[in-house]
C-alpha positions in Angstrom: -63.3 24.3 -65.5 -63.3 27.5 -68.3 -66.9 27.2 -68.2 -67.3 26.7 -64.5 -65.4 30.5 -64.0 -67.5 31.7 -67.0 -71.0 30.7 -65.1 -69.5 32.2 -61.7 -68.6 35.5 -63.7 -72.0 35.9 -64.9 -74.1 35.0 -61.8 -72.8 37.5 -59.1 -71.8 41.2 -58.3 -68.5 40.0 -57.2 -67.5 38.9 -60.4 -64.1 40.0 -60.7 -63.6 38.4 -57.1 -64.8 35.0 -57.7 -63.0 35.2 -61.0 -59.7 35.8 -59.5 -60.1 32.9 -57.2 -61.1 30.4 -59.8 -58.2 31.4 -62.1 -55.6 31.0 -58.9 -57.1 27.7 -58.5 -56.5 26.5 -62.4 -53.3 27.8 -62.3 -52.0 25.7 -58.5 -53.9 22.5 -60.1 -51.7 23.0 -63.5 -48.5 23.3 -61.4 -49.3 20.3 -59.5 -50.1 18.3 -62.7 -46.6 19.4 -64.4 -44.5 18.5 -61.0 -46.4 14.9 -61.0 -44.3 13.3 -64.3 -41.3 15.6 -62.6 -41.4 14.0 -59.4 -42.0 10.3 -61.0 -38.6 11.0 -63.1 -36.5 11.8 -59.9 -37.8 8.6 -58.3 -37.0 6.8 -61.3 -33.6 8.5 -61.4 -32.8 7.1 -57.7 -33.8 3.5 -58.3 -31.2 1.2 -57.2 -29.5 -1.2 -59.7 -27.9 -4.3 -58.8 -25.2 -4.2 -61.0 -24.2 -0.8 -60.1 -22.0 -2.9 -57.5 -20.1 -4.8 -60.1 -19.5 -1.3 -62.1 -18.9 0.9 -59.5 -18.1 4.2 -62.4 -21.3 3.8 -64.2 -23.1 3.5 -60.9 -21.1 7.0 -59.4 -22.8 8.3 -63.1 -26.3 6.9 -62.2 -26.1 8.5 -58.7 -24.9 11.7 -60.0 -27.7 12.4 -62.4 -30.4 11.4 -59.8 -28.4 14.2 -57.5 -28.7 16.6 -60.2 -32.5 15.9 -60.8 -32.9 15.9 -57.1 -31.3 18.9 -56.8 -33.2 20.6 -59.5 -36.8 19.5 -58.1 -35.9 20.7 -55.0 -35.0 24.6 -55.9 -38.3 24.7 -58.0 -40.3 23.3 -55.1 -38.6 26.0 -53.1 -39.3 28.7 -55.3 -43.4 27.6 -56.0 -43.6 27.3 -52.0 -42.0 31.2 -51.5 -44.7 32.1 -54.2 -47.4 30.4 -52.4 -47.7 27.7 -54.9 -46.6 24.6 -53.0 -47.3 22.8 -50.1 -44.7 22.8 -47.3 -45.3 18.8 -47.2 -44.2 19.1 -51.2 -41.2 21.1 -50.1 -40.1 18.8 -47.1 -40.8 15.6 -49.4 -38.4 17.3 -52.3 -35.9 18.2 -49.9 -35.5 14.7 -48.4 -35.3 13.3 -51.7 -32.3 15.8 -52.0 -30.4 14.8 -49.6 -31.1 10.8 -50.0 -29.5 11.7 -53.6 -26.7 13.4 -51.7 -25.8 11.0 -49.4 -25.9 7.8 -52.7 -24.1 10.3 -54.8 -21.6 10.7 -52.0 -21.7 6.9 -51.4 -20.8 6.0 -54.8 -18.2 8.6 -55.1 -16.2 6.8 -52.3 -16.7 3.6 -53.4 -15.1 4.4 -56.7 -12.4 6.3 -55.1 -11.2 3.6 -52.5 -11.4 1.1 -55.1 -8.9 2.8 -57.6 -6.6 3.6 -54.1 -3.6 0.7 -54.2 -0.6 0.7 -52.3 2.6 -1.1 -54.0 5.8 -2.0 -52.4 8.9 -0.6 -54.9 11.6 -1.9 -52.5 12.2 -4.5 -49.9 16.4 -4.4 -48.9 17.5 -6.8 -46.2 20.6 -5.6 -44.1 22.8 -7.0 -41.0 24.0 -4.6 -38.5 27.5 -4.8 -36.9 26.0 -6.6 -34.0 24.0 -9.2 -36.1 20.9 -7.8 -36.2 18.5 -8.1 -39.1 16.9 -4.7 -40.6 14.4 -4.2 -43.6 14.3 -1.0 -45.3 10.7 -1.2 -47.0 9.5 1.8 -49.8 6.0 2.0 -50.3 4.3 4.2 -53.1 0.8 5.6 -53.4 -0.6 4.2 -56.8 -3.7 5.5 -56.8 -4.7 7.1 -60.5 -7.5 7.7 -62.3 -9.2 10.2 -60.4 -8.5 13.6 -62.1 -10.2 11.8 -65.0 -13.3 10.7 -63.0 -13.3 14.4 -62.2 -13.3 15.4 -65.3 -15.8 13.1 -67.0 -18.7 13.3 -64.5 -17.9 17.3 -63.9 -17.9 16.4 -59.6 -17.6 19.3 -57.3 -14.7 21.0 -56.5 -15.7 21.3 -52.6 -16.6 17.3 -52.6 -13.3 16.4 -54.4 -10.9 18.5 -52.3 -12.9 17.4 -48.8 -12.3 13.5 -50.1 -8.5 13.9 -51.3 -8.8 10.8 -53.6 -5.3 11.0 -54.5 -4.2 10.9 -50.5 -4.1 7.6 -48.8 -4.1 8.1 -44.8 -3.4 6.1 -41.6 -1.5 3.1 -43.4 -0.5 0.4 -40.9 2.1 -1.8 -41.7 3.7 -5.1 -40.8 5.8 -8.1 -41.6 4.5 -11.6 -40.9 6.2 -15.4 -41.3 4.0 -18.2 -43.1 2.4 -18.7 -40.1 0.9 -15.6 -39.9 3.3 -14.1 -37.1 4.4 -10.5 -36.8 8.5 -11.2 -36.8 8.8 -7.4 -37.1 9.9 -4.6 -34.5 7.9 -2.7 -34.1 5.2 -4.9 -34.7 3.3 -2.0 -36.6 4.1 1.1 -38.1 1.9 4.0 -39.1 2.1 6.3 -42.0 0.2 9.2 -41.2 -0.2 10.5 -44.7 0.7 8.6 -47.9 0.7 11.0 -51.1 1.3 10.0 -54.7 4.6 11.0 -55.8 5.9 10.7 -52.3 7.7 7.4 -51.4 8.4 6.6 -47.7 11.2 4.4 -46.6 10.1 2.3 -43.0 12.3 0.0 -41.2 12.0 -2.7 -39.2 14.0 -5.0 -37.3 13.6 -8.6 -38.1 12.7 -10.6 -35.0 13.0 -14.0 -37.0 15.5 -14.2 -39.5 14.2 -15.2 -43.0 14.3 -14.5 -46.7 10.8 -14.5 -47.7 8.0 -12.7 -45.6 4.5 -11.3 -45.8 3.6 -7.6 -46.0 0.3 -6.6 -44.4 -1.2 -3.3 -45.1 -4.2 -2.0 -43.6 -5.8 1.2 -45.1 -9.4 3.0 -46.0 -11.2 -0.4 -44.8 -8.9 -2.3 -46.8 -6.4 -5.0 -45.7 -3.6 -6.4 -48.3 -1.3 -8.9 -47.7 1.4 -9.1 -50.1 4.3 -12.1 -49.7 7.8 -10.6 -50.8 11.3 -11.9 -51.4 13.9 -9.9 -49.7 16.6 -7.8 -51.7 20.0 -8.4 -50.1 21.8 -4.9 -49.2 24.9 -5.1 -51.6 26.7 -2.5 -49.9 28.6 -4.7 -47.4 29.9 -6.7 -49.9 30.2 -9.7 -47.6 28.9 -13.2 -46.2 27.0 -12.8 -43.1 27.5 -16.1 -40.9 25.2 -17.8 -38.4 25.8 -20.8 -36.3 22.9 -22.4 -35.0 24.9 -23.4 -32.0 28.3 -21.4 -31.6 29.2 -23.0 -28.4 29.6 -26.8 -28.3 31.2 -29.0 -25.7 32.9 -32.2 -27.0 34.6 -35.2 -25.7 38.1 -35.9 -27.0 38.8 -38.6 -29.9 35.3 -37.1 -31.0 34.1 -35.0 -33.8 32.2 -31.4 -33.0 29.9 -30.4 -35.6 28.6 -26.4 -36.2 25.8 -26.3 -38.8 26.0 -22.5 -40.4 23.8 -20.6 -42.5 25.7 -18.1 -45.3 24.2 -15.3 -46.3 25.0 -13.2 -49.4 25.1 -9.1 -49.0 27.3 -8.5 -52.1 26.7 -7.7 -55.7 30.4 -7.9 -56.9 31.6 -11.1 -55.7 29.6 -14.4 -55.6 32.4 -16.8 -54.4 34.1 -16.9 -51.4 37.1 -18.8 -49.1 36.2 -20.6 -46.1 38.9 -20.1 -43.3 39.1 -21.3 -39.6 41.6 -18.9 -37.2 42.4 -19.5 -33.9 42.3 -23.3 -33.8 45.0 -25.5 -32.4 46.9 -26.8 -35.2 46.5 -30.4 -33.8 42.6 -30.1 -34.1 41.5 -30.7 -37.8 39.1 -29.1 -39.4 37.0 -29.0 -42.5 33.9 -28.0 -44.4 31.1 -29.7 -45.4 28.5 -29.7 -47.6 25.4 -31.1 -45.1 23.1 -32.6 -48.3 25.6 -34.0 -50.5 28.6 -34.5 -47.6 30.8 -33.1 -49.8 33.9 -31.6 -48.5 34.2 -27.8 -49.1 36.9 -25.2 -49.2 34.8 -22.4 -50.9 30.9 -21.4 -51.7 29.8 -19.9 -55.1 26.4 -18.5 -55.1 24.5 -18.6 -58.3 21.8 -16.2 -59.8 18.7 -16.1 -57.4 20.4 -18.2 -54.5 21.6 -16.0 -51.9 22.0 -18.5 -48.9 23.9 -21.7 -48.5 24.0 -24.0 -45.4 27.4 -25.2 -44.4 28.9 -27.4 -41.7 32.4 -27.3 -39.9 33.5 -30.6 -38.6 36.2 -30.3 -35.8 38.4 -33.5 -35.0 39.7 -33.8 -31.5 42.3 -35.7 -30.5 42.5 -38.5 -28.1 45.0 -36.8 -25.4 44.7 -33.2 -24.1 48.1 -30.9 -23.9 49.3 -27.3 -23.3 47.3 -25.9 -26.3 44.0 -28.1 -25.5 43.0 -28.4 -22.3 39.8 -30.2 -20.7 37.3 -27.9 -19.7 39.2 -24.6 -21.2 37.1 -23.0 -24.0 38.5 -22.4 -27.1 37.5 -19.3 -29.1 38.0 -19.2 -32.7 36.7 -17.6 -36.3 35.1 -18.9 -38.8 35.6 -16.4 -42.1 34.3 -15.8 -45.5 36.9 -14.6 -47.8 36.2 -13.0 -51.2 38.0 -15.1 -53.7 39.6 -12.0 -55.2 40.9 -10.9 -52.0 44.6 -11.0 -51.3 43.8 -12.0 -47.6 45.4 -14.9 -46.3 45.0 -16.9 -42.9 48.0 -18.4 -41.2 46.5 -20.7 -38.2 49.9 -20.7 -36.5 48.9 -17.1 -35.6 46.4 -15.5 -33.2 43.9 -12.8 -34.4 42.6 -10.7 -32.4 38.7 -9.1 -32.9 39.8 -6.2 -33.7 42.4 -7.5 -36.8 39.1 -9.8 -37.8 37.0 -7.0 -38.0 39.0 -5.0 -39.8 39.6 -7.6 -42.8 36.2 -6.4 -43.9 35.2 -9.9 -44.4 32.3 -11.7 -43.2 33.1 -14.0 -39.9 31.1 -15.8 -36.8 33.1 -16.4 -33.6 32.8 -20.3 -32.5 33.3 -21.7 -29.3 34.8 -25.4 -28.3 35.0 -26.7 -24.8 37.2 -30.4 -24.9 35.8 -32.6 -22.4 37.3 -35.8 -21.0 35.7 -39.0 -20.5 37.0 -41.7 -18.2 37.2 -45.3 -19.6 37.4 -48.5 -17.4 39.3 -51.4 -18.7 39.4 -54.6 -16.6 42.4 -56.8 -16.4 42.5 -60.5 -15.0 44.7 -63.0 -15.2 42.4 -66.0 -14.4 38.6 -66.3 -14.5 37.9 -70.3 -13.4 38.9 -72.0 -10.6 38.2 -75.1 -9.3 38.3 -76.0 -5.3 37.4 -78.5 -2.9 34.3 -77.5 -0.6 36.6 -76.8 2.2 38.9 -74.5 0.2 38.5 -70.8 -0.6 39.5 -68.5 -4.0 41.6 -65.7 -3.9 42.1 -63.6 -7.3 42.9 -60.1 -8.2 41.9 -57.5 -10.9 43.1 -54.8 -12.4 41.2 -51.6 -12.9 42.9 -49.0 -15.7 41.7 -45.9 -16.7 41.9 -45.6 -20.5 39.8 -42.5 -20.9 40.8 -38.8 -21.2 39.4 -37.6 -17.9 40.1 -39.1 -14.1 37.4 -41.5 -12.4 35.6 -40.5 -9.4 33.9 -42.6 -6.5 34.9 -46.0 -8.3 33.0 -48.8 -6.6 33.7 -52.6 -6.6 31.0 -54.9 -5.7 30.3 -58.9 -6.4 27.4 -60.6 -6.6 27.5 -64.1 -5.0 25.8 -67.5 -5.0 23.6 -68.0 -1.9 25.4 -68.0 1.5 28.9 -67.2 0.1 30.9 -64.6 1.6 33.7 -62.1 0.1 36.1 -59.9 0.7 37.2 -57.2 -1.4 40.3 -55.1 -0.7 40.1 -52.0 -1.3 36.3 -51.5 -2.2 36.1 -48.0 -3.4 38.9 -46.0 -5.4 38.7 -42.4 -4.6 40.0 -41.2 -7.6 41.6 -42.9 -10.9 43.4 -40.8 -13.2 44.1 -41.4 -16.9 46.6 -44.2 -17.8 46.5 -45.1 -14.4 45.7 -48.7 -12.9 44.5 -50.0 -9.1 44.8 -53.7 -8.3 41.8 -55.2 -6.5 42.1 -58.3 -4.3 39.3 -60.7 -4.2 38.6 -63.6 -1.7 35.5 -65.9 -2.2 34.4 -68.4 0.4 31.7 -70.9 -0.1 29.6 -72.1 2.8 30.4 -75.4 4.8 27.3 -77.3 3.4 28.4 -76.3 -0.3 27.4 -78.8 -2.9 29.5 -80.2 -5.9 29.2 -78.1 -9.4 29.8 -74.9 -11.0 29.3 -71.5 -9.4 29.1 -68.2 -10.8 30.3 -64.8 -9.1 29.6 -61.6 -11.0 32.2 -58.8 -10.7 31.0 -54.8 -11.0 32.7 -52.0 -11.3 31.1 -48.5 -11.5 32.3 -45.4 -11.2 31.5 -41.5 -12.5 33.3 -38.9 -14.6 32.7 -35.3 -15.5 29.3 -35.9 -13.5 28.2 -38.8 -15.6 27.8 -42.3 -14.3 29.8 -45.1 -15.8 29.8 -48.7 -15.8 32.5 -51.2 -16.8 32.0 -54.4 -18.2 31.1 -56.8 -16.0 33.3 -60.0 -15.2 32.2 -63.3 -14.5 34.1 -65.6 -12.3 33.4 -69.6 -12.5 34.1 -71.7 -9.8 33.9 -75.4 -10.3 33.6 -77.1 -6.7 35.0 -80.6 -6.8 34.3 -83.8 -4.2 37.3 -85.0 -2.1 39.3 -87.9 -3.2 39.1 -91.3 -1.1 42.7 -92.6 -0.2 41.9 -96.1 0.4 39.8 -96.7 -2.3 42.3 -94.8 -5.0 44.8 -97.6 -3.5 42.3 -100.7 -3.9 42.2 -99.4 -7.3 45.9 -99.2 -8.1 46.5 -102.9 -6.2 43.8 -104.5 -8.2 45.2 -103.0 -11.7 49.0 -104.2 -10.5 47.5 -107.3 -9.6 45.3 -107.8 -13.0 49.0 -106.9 -14.9 50.6 -109.1 -13.0 48.4 -112.0 -13.4 48.4 -111.5 -17.4 52.2 -111.5 -17.6 52.2 -115.0 -15.5 49.6 -116.6 -17.6 51.6 -115.5 -21.1 54.9 -116.8 -19.8 52.9 -120.5 -19.0 51.3 -120.0 -21.9 55.0 -119.8 -23.7 56.4 -122.4 -21.9 53.9 -125.2 -23.1 
């Protein structure tokens, strides 16, 4: 090239002009040759390494280096373009490379930041309100760490760092789930606008389902995290919460009503509690029982790690009602869980109002018992077997007795007869039969004129209702034996024959003796 320039210089009168143009072309060519390795190096710097997804911090460092190289290249190309030593295409290519490197760098930076974001559950305290509602107070904490070290190690730009705010997590959605994945919190989801490091917000939920273990679902920054936790119990109330599966029951007299209850401890000072019953009539016997071991209980003790007990209350009803125990009249009473060291004593002979129970500051549950009576048939008959001639009838009586604890309504008496037999029942209906009362029923059964000799069964049925429930007495079967008519002439002939035979034997014996 120097030879070409020298030839040009010596062959034309415009040597200085040709020499200037030749030198400018040589300089431009040298610049292109010098920038080519840098462009190749820039492309190598943006080369994607598959392991960057596994080691995101190293991927961020690689992306930062590529970004700095592309930025320097863009500045050099722009400087050359301003001096007329670079084309517009080269400038656009450098700008495009820079923008791609910038996006890759920002993506790598966000990937590292989002990977290091973490929310922990500091507390989950379950409590009971006076109205019986269960609430949970959930305390969360932003545990994101190491972002300042990343900034210092990689010399990240202050503007990008301030824009991303890696120590702040926004739009956090929180919900409580049961084992089946259904939301059991009210509200169903709660949103935390901003969660900063060092600021631990507490959110409250009302439990739609009473559980001790639940799953906390956290959705934030394109992440979804689920943690299964065991609720702490609010020990401030220092009592046992009692929840009955069926707080109101109906039970017939002479039976047992069983109330299954769940007793949950909310105390840190006491772990043993006495079980008492108030406002039940004295003639009702009661006892508490462990539903698993069937052992009778007078108190419950909570061991470490066990905050819930299942207890059954059995109420034994007498066979008869009285002034204190009336049929269909509900009885409201209380089950109390009193701390073992408390001086509170319950006298079952005294009535306690709800205000008095509430002022005791003990765990309690109000239950209800509705005594029900039930009628019961008892059938009495003096005789159930009869023998008649074909032209005779059977007349008999039955006594219907109500041995139950409730009156019997619409008692009906009927009989299933053999073919062509007839019946008369008096009375065949009884409108009401009170407990311990009885009613005599008369029956007349008539066979048909052509009845044959033999045995015939009559089935007596008695039905009624008690407390709108159908009742049926045990059927009674009457056996009727129809015998043939006796012949008078035949009987007389047989008697005469027997008498003659006896006389003949006697006469023959006397004659034999005389010989």
